[in-house]
N, C-alpha and C positions, 0 to 999 in steps of 0.2 A: 761705297762712298769714298774710297781712297784711291791712291795710285798703286796699291798693292806692294808698296816698298820699291817700286820701279818707276820713278818719275820720268825717266827717259822714254819708256814705252807707253806711259800713261800720262801725258801732259794735261789732259782735260780731267778736272776733278770738281764735282762728282761726275761720273759717266756711267754708261751701260755698254754691254757688249751684245752684238747681234749674233744669234746662233741659228744655224739651219742644219737640216739632215741631208747627207749626201745620198747617192743611189744605194749604198750599203746600209742605210739607216744609222750611220755613225754621225754624231753631233760634231759639227765643225764651226769654228768662230769665223765670222766675216773678216776679211783682210783689214778693214778699217778698225783699228784697235779701239778707239774711243769715240763714242757718240755723246754729245751733250744731252742732258736730260730734257725731255719734252715736258710740256705743261702737265700732262696726265701723270708722268713720273713724279713731278714735284707735288702734285695734289695727293697722290697715293702714299708718298713718303714724307709728308710735311712734318710728321712728328720727329723724325730723325734728322731732318734738314734744318730744323730751327737752331739758331745759334744764340 
């Protein structure tokens, strides 16, 4: 729910990262660093998103 101390690389707060497996079954992060939260993220995390 933060910019991980790197606001230049993570301008969208809060955000999530998209992860996939490559052919070697290694987890890699999608090239798009930040994705804005979707409605279901907000519902599932409403307790920590309240201000």
